[in-house]
C-alpha positions as CSV (number, residue, x, y, z in Angstrom):
1,M,5.8,6.3,10.8
2,N,4.6,9.7,9.5
3,D,8.2,10.7,8.6
4,K,8.3,7.8,6.2
5,L,5.0,9.0,4.4
6,A,4.3,11.6,1.8
7,P,1.5,13.9,2.4
8,V,-0.8,11.8,0.6
9,G,0.1,8.9,2.7
10,R,-0.4,10.7,5.8
11,L,-3.8,11.8,4.7
12,I,-4.8,8.0,3.9
13,R,-3.4,7.1,7.2
14,A,-5.2,9.8,9.1
15,V,-8.7,9.0,7.7
16,G,-8.0,5.1,8.2
17,A,-8.3,4.0,4.5
18,A,-5.2,1.8,4.6
19,R,-3.2,0.0,7.2
20,F,0.5,0.5,7.2
21,Y,3.5,-1.6,8.2
22,H,7.2,-1.1,8.5
23,D,8.9,-2.2,5.3
24,G,12.6,-1.7,6.0
25,D,13.4,2.0,5.9
26,A,10.1,2.6,4.0
27,A,6.4,2.0,4.8
28,G,4.1,-0.5,3.1
29,F,0.3,-0.5,3.3
30,V,-2.7,-2.4,2.6
31,W,-6.1,-1.0,1.7
32,R,-9.0,-1.6,4.2
33,W,-11.6,-2.6,1.8
34,W,-14.6,-1.6,4.1
35,H,-13.5,2.1,3.9
36,P,-15.2,4.1,1.1
37,L,-12.0,6.0,0.2
38,S,-10.2,2.9,-0.6
39,W,-12.7,2.0,-3.4
40,V,-11.8,5.3,-5.1
41,C,-8.0,5.4,-4.4
42,A,-7.0,1.8,-5.1
43,P,-8.2,1.8,-8.7
44,L,-6.6,5.1,-9.3
45,M,-3.3,4.0,-7.8
46,F,-3.4,0.9,-9.9
47,L,-4.1,2.8,-13.0
48,A,-1.3,5.2,-12.2
49,L,1.1,2.1,-11.8
50,C,-0.2,0.8,-15.2
51,V,0.7,4.1,-16.9
52,A,4.0,4.5,-15.3
53,D,5.2,0.9,-15.5
54,G,2.9,-1.2,-17.9
55,V,0.2,-3.6,-17.1
56,P,2.2,-6.7,-16.6
57,S,4.7,-5.1,-14.3
58,A,2.1,-3.4,-12.4
59,W,0.2,-6.7,-11.8
60,K,3.3,-8.5,-10.8
61,W,4.2,-5.7,-8.2
62,R,0.8,-5.0,-7.1
63,E,1.9,-4.7,-3.4
64,D,3.1,-1.2,-4.4
65,A,-0.5,-0.3,-4.9
66,G,-1.6,-1.8,-1.6
67,L,-3.6,-4.4,-3.3
68,R,-1.6,-7.2,-1.4
69,M,1.1,-7.6,1.3
70,S,4.7,-7.8,0.3
71,R,5.6,-11.5,-0.5
72,W,8.5,-11.4,1.9
73,F,6.0,-10.6,4.8
74,T,3.9,-13.4,3.7
75,L,6.6,-15.8,4.2
76,H,8.0,-14.3,7.4
77,P,4.8,-13.0,9.3
78,E,6.8,-13.0,12.7
79,K,8.9,-10.0,11.1
80,L,5.7,-7.8,10.5
81,E,5.2,-4.7,12.4
82,W,1.8,-3.0,12.0
83,E,1.7,0.6,12.6
Protein backbone atom coordinates (compact mmCIF):
# COMPACT_ATOMS: atom_id res chain seq x y z
CA MET A 1 0.00 0.00 0.00
CA ASN A 2 2.80 2.46 0.81
CA ASP A 3 4.05 2.43 -2.80
CA LYS A 4 0.64 3.77 -3.91
CA LEU A 5 0.69 6.71 -1.49
CA ALA A 6 2.31 10.12 -1.65
CA PRO A 7 4.36 11.18 1.40
CA VAL A 8 1.36 13.02 2.88
CA GLY A 9 -0.76 9.87 2.47
CA ARG A 10 1.91 7.82 4.22
CA LEU A 11 1.87 10.28 7.11
CA ILE A 12 -1.93 10.18 7.38
CA ARG A 13 -1.83 6.37 7.29
CA ALA A 14 0.95 6.22 9.90
CA VAL A 15 -0.96 8.34 12.44
CA GLY A 16 -4.22 6.49 11.74
CA ALA A 17 -6.35 9.46 10.67
CA ALA A 18 -7.80 7.60 7.67
CA ARG A 19 -8.56 4.04 6.63
CA PHE A 20 -7.22 3.03 3.24
CA TYR A 21 -8.49 0.51 0.72
CA HIS A 22 -7.22 -0.83 -2.60
CA ASP A 23 -8.94 0.97 -5.48
CA GLY A 24 -7.54 -0.73 -8.55
CA ASP A 25 -3.99 0.46 -9.07
CA ALA A 26 -4.51 3.39 -6.69
CA ALA A 27 -5.53 3.78 -3.07
CA GLY A 28 -8.83 5.09 -1.77
CA PHE A 29 -9.42 6.30 1.77
CA VAL A 30 -12.11 7.31 4.21
CA TRP A 31 -11.45 9.64 7.15
CA ARG A 32 -11.74 8.24 10.65
CA TRP A 33 -13.83 10.97 12.22
CA TRP A 34 -12.81 10.11 15.79
CA HIS A 35 -9.21 11.15 14.99
CA PRO A 36 -8.40 14.84 15.66
CA LEU A 37 -6.19 15.16 12.56
CA SER A 38 -9.12 14.27 10.31
CA TRP A 39 -11.08 17.27 11.63
CA VAL A 40 -8.25 19.49 10.34
CA CYS A 41 -7.29 17.71 7.13
CA ALA A 42 -10.74 16.79 5.76
CA PRO A 43 -12.07 20.37 5.46
CA LEU A 44 -8.75 21.55 4.04
CA MET A 45 -8.78 18.78 1.45
CA PHE A 46 -12.36 19.59 0.48
CA LEU A 47 -11.46 23.27 0.10
CA ALA A 48 -8.49 22.31 -2.09
CA LEU A 49 -10.85 20.26 -4.28
CA CYS A 50 -13.23 23.22 -4.53
CA VAL A 51 -10.42 25.53 -5.61
CA ALA A 52 -9.02 23.03 -8.09
CA ASP A 53 -12.28 21.78 -9.57
CA GLY A 54 -15.19 23.94 -8.46
CA VAL A 55 -17.79 23.44 -5.75
CA PRO A 56 -20.39 21.39 -7.70
CA SER A 57 -17.77 19.04 -9.10
CA ALA A 58 -16.03 18.70 -5.72
CA TRP A 59 -19.33 17.78 -4.06
CA LYS A 60 -20.12 15.25 -6.79
CA TRP A 61 -16.72 13.57 -6.43
CA ARG A 62 -16.35 13.90 -2.65
CA GLU A 63 -14.91 10.38 -2.36
CA ASP A 64 -11.66 11.92 -3.68
CA ALA A 65 -11.51 13.92 -0.44
CA GLY A 66 -12.27 10.85 1.68
CA LEU A 67 -15.69 12.13 2.73
CA ARG A 68 -17.36 8.95 1.49
CA MET A 69 -16.42 5.63 -0.06
CA SER A 70 -16.35 5.16 -3.82
CA ARG A 71 -19.83 4.36 -5.16
CA TRP A 72 -18.57 1.25 -6.92
CA PHE A 73 -17.49 -0.24 -3.61
CA THR A 74 -20.79 0.59 -1.92
CA LEU A 75 -22.50 -1.37 -4.71
CA HIS A 76 -19.92 -4.22 -4.61
CA PRO A 77 -18.82 -4.55 -0.95
CA GLU A 78 -17.51 -8.08 -1.54
CA LYS A 79 -14.70 -6.63 -3.70
CA LEU A 80 -13.51 -4.23 -0.97
CA GLU A 81 -10.04 -4.88 0.49
CA TRP A 82 -9.21 -2.77 3.53
CA GLU A 83 -5.55 -2.19 4.24
